[in-house]
Structures are given as C-alpha cells and as structure tokens.
C-alpha positions as CSV (number, residue, x, y, z in Angstrom):
1,M,101.3,104.9,137.2
2,N,98.4,102.2,137.5
3,E,100.3,99.8,134.9
4,H,97.0,97.5,135.3
5,L,94.8,100.5,134.1
6,K,97.2,101.4,131.3
7,S,97.2,97.9,129.9
8,E,93.2,97.9,130.3
9,V,93.4,101.3,128.4
10,L,95.4,99.9,125.7
11,K,93.4,97.3,125.2
12,H,90.3,99.5,124.5
13,A,92.6,101.8,122.4
14,R,93.5,98.4,120.1
15,N,89.9,97.8,119.5
16,A,88.7,101.3,118.8
17,F,91.5,101.3,116.2
18,E,90.5,98.2,114.9
19,R,86.8,99.8,114.4
20,A,87.6,103.1,113.5
21,C,89.0,101.2,110.1
22,T,85.7,100.9,108.8
23,L,84.4,104.0,110.0
24,R,84.2,107.4,107.8
25,E,86.9,110.1,108.5
26,N,84.4,112.2,109.8
27,E,83.7,109.6,112.7
28,R,85.8,108.9,115.5
29,I,85.5,106.5,118.8
30,E,86.7,107.7,122.1
31,V,88.2,105.5,125.1
32,Y,88.2,107.2,128.6
33,L,87.9,106.3,131.9
34,Y,84.5,106.9,134.1
35,D,85.0,106.9,137.5
36,G,87.9,104.7,136.9
37,A,86.6,102.2,135.0
38,V,87.5,102.2,131.2
39,K,84.9,102.8,128.3
40,T,84.4,103.3,124.7
41,S,82.0,105.7,123.0
42,D,79.7,104.8,120.5
43,V,80.6,105.8,116.7
44,L,80.6,109.6,117.1
45,G,79.9,112.1,114.6
46,E,82.1,115.3,113.9
47,D,79.9,117.5,115.8
48,E,79.1,115.1,118.8
49,K,80.7,115.8,122.0
50,I,81.2,114.2,125.3
51,V,81.7,116.3,128.2
52,Y,84.9,115.3,130.2
53,S,85.4,116.2,133.6
54,T,87.3,115.0,136.3
55,N,85.5,111.7,136.8
56,R,85.3,110.9,132.8
57,I,88.7,111.7,131.5
58,L,89.6,111.0,127.7
59,C,92.5,108.9,127.3
60,Y,92.3,107.9,123.4
61,Q,90.6,109.3,120.2
62,V,91.0,107.6,116.7
63,W,89.0,109.2,113.8
64,G,87.6,106.8,111.0
65,H,90.3,105.8,108.2
66,D,88.6,104.1,105.6
67,Y,91.7,103.0,103.7
68,L,91.6,98.8,104.0
69,E,90.1,98.6,100.5
70,D,93.3,100.6,99.0
71,E,95.7,98.2,101.4
72,I,93.7,94.9,100.2
73,R,94.3,95.8,96.4
74,A,98.1,96.9,97.4
75,W,98.2,93.1,99.2
76,I,96.7,91.5,96.3
77,D,99.2,93.1,94.0
78,H,101.9,92.2,96.1
79,A,100.7,88.7,95.9
80,R,101.1,88.3,92.5
81,L,105.0,89.2,92.7
82,E,105.8,87.5,96.1
83,I,108.7,84.8,94.9
84,T,108.1,82.9,98.3
85,P,104.5,83.4,99.1
86,K,103.2,82.4,102.5
87,P,99.9,80.3,102.8
88,L,97.7,83.4,102.7
89,E,99.5,84.9,99.6
90,E,99.3,81.7,97.6
91,S,95.5,81.7,98.1
92,I,95.3,85.1,96.6
93,V,97.3,83.8,93.7
94,E,94.9,80.6,93.7
95,T,92.0,82.8,93.5
96,L,93.7,85.1,90.9
97,N,94.4,81.9,88.7
98,A,90.9,80.5,89.0
99,I,89.5,83.6,87.8
100,A,91.5,84.1,84.5
101,A,91.2,80.2,84.3
102,S,87.3,80.7,84.0
103,K,87.6,83.7,81.3
104,G,90.3,81.7,79.6
105,V,92.8,84.8,79.9
106,S,96.2,85.1,81.8
107,S,96.3,85.9,85.1
108,D,98.1,89.4,84.3
109,E,94.7,90.4,82.6
110,I,92.7,90.0,85.9
111,S,92.7,93.2,88.0
112,S,92.9,93.3,91.6
113,Y,89.7,94.9,91.9
114,E,88.4,91.8,90.7
115,V,90.4,89.5,92.6
116,F,89.0,91.3,95.3
117,A,85.7,90.7,94.5
118,N,86.2,87.2,94.6
119,L,88.4,86.8,97.7
120,K,86.7,84.6,100.1
121,M,85.1,85.7,103.1
122,D,88.5,84.5,105.5
123,Q,90.9,85.6,102.9
124,L,89.5,89.2,103.6
125,E,89.3,88.8,107.1
126,Q,93.0,87.4,107.2
127,I,94.2,89.9,104.9
128,E,92.2,93.1,107.2
129,H,93.8,91.4,110.3
130,A,97.3,91.5,108.9
131,I,96.8,95.3,107.7
132,I,95.8,96.3,110.9
133,E,98.1,94.3,112.7
134,Y,100.7,96.2,110.6
135,W,99.3,99.6,111.8
136,W,98.8,98.9,115.1
137,D,102.3,97.6,115.9
138,N,104.7,97.9,112.9
139,K,108.2,98.1,114.4
140,E,109.9,99.9,111.3
141,V,107.9,103.4,111.5
142,E,106.0,105.0,114.0
143,N,102.7,103.0,114.4
144,A,99.4,103.4,115.9
145,K,100.1,101.6,119.1
146,S,103.0,104.1,120.0
147,L,100.3,107.4,118.8
148,A,98.0,105.9,121.3
149,L,100.3,105.2,124.1
150,E,101.3,109.1,123.9
151,Q,97.4,109.8,124.5
152,I,97.0,107.3,127.2
153,N,99.8,108.5,128.9
154,D,99.3,112.0,128.8
155,A,95.5,111.1,129.8
156,L,96.7,109.1,133.0
157,A,99.5,111.5,133.8
158,S,97.0,114.4,134.1
159,M,94.9,112.3,136.5
160,E,98.5,112.4,138.8
161,G,99.0,115.9,138.8
C-alpha cells in the first residue's frame, strides 16, 4: 500500500473531521480518490450521493457532529475546578471573574453559558482546537483518527484486490 497516498488521505480526513464539527447531524463530508488524486466533497445532505466507481473510490465519510458547544461549556466547568490551570484555563477563569466583578456577584453565580458568551474569539478557537485534537487523537479511548484509518485502509485495500 502506498504510504504517501494513505498519509495524504488521512490529512484530508482530519480536515473533513474538523469541518464536520460545525455541521448538522444530517450532513456529511466524504474524502475520496479520483483517478488517484485525493479529493474532499462539499457538504452533502443525507439524500445527496456521489457515484463511486473504479476511478472514484470512497475513502472516508464523516457525518456532522455539532457537540462543540456542549464540550466548550464542559471545558469552562473544568477550568473553574482546575487546581493548577494552564494558560487557557487561567484566561477562562479571568473572564469568569471579570463578569462576576462587573455584576457584583461571586463567580459561582455566573453560568457557563454566560462565560461562553463572553469568551474572546481566540479563546474559543483555542478551546475548539484542543477539543478537536482530543477527539481526533486521544490515546485513552478509540478516537476519530483510528476510525478514519479503518475506513481508509479498507478503501485502499479494495484498490489492491
């Protein structure tokens, strides 16, 4: 099996996975080989189909999974409890404390929803990136990368057979 081709398909799969984090559950993205070149589909609805053949081979399919908002709020809740916070968690706690101070209440009275709404774009991007990296390459449990590799290996093996 061509390791360079596998690596290239995996890069496209990783990008498709990240993009799928912003899609609805009835939308998907597909990564495929077309005459030996790696391609990524546009966002496809559940009824839309790409016709695959010997020169167009499906390698990876990922459906939308819009769980980021819940995960970001969980990250905020985790930051509140962190004893030795990293810089990102410290910045979340600073945002939380600033909101509480502006309202004259304790930080315990500020909801994670309100903290979320007041995070700066760079904070949100950092949290999203960390969550996606965790989902993609988490070593503790089955991860999105291992699932993608299964699909990719099956597709590439079918080309050889």
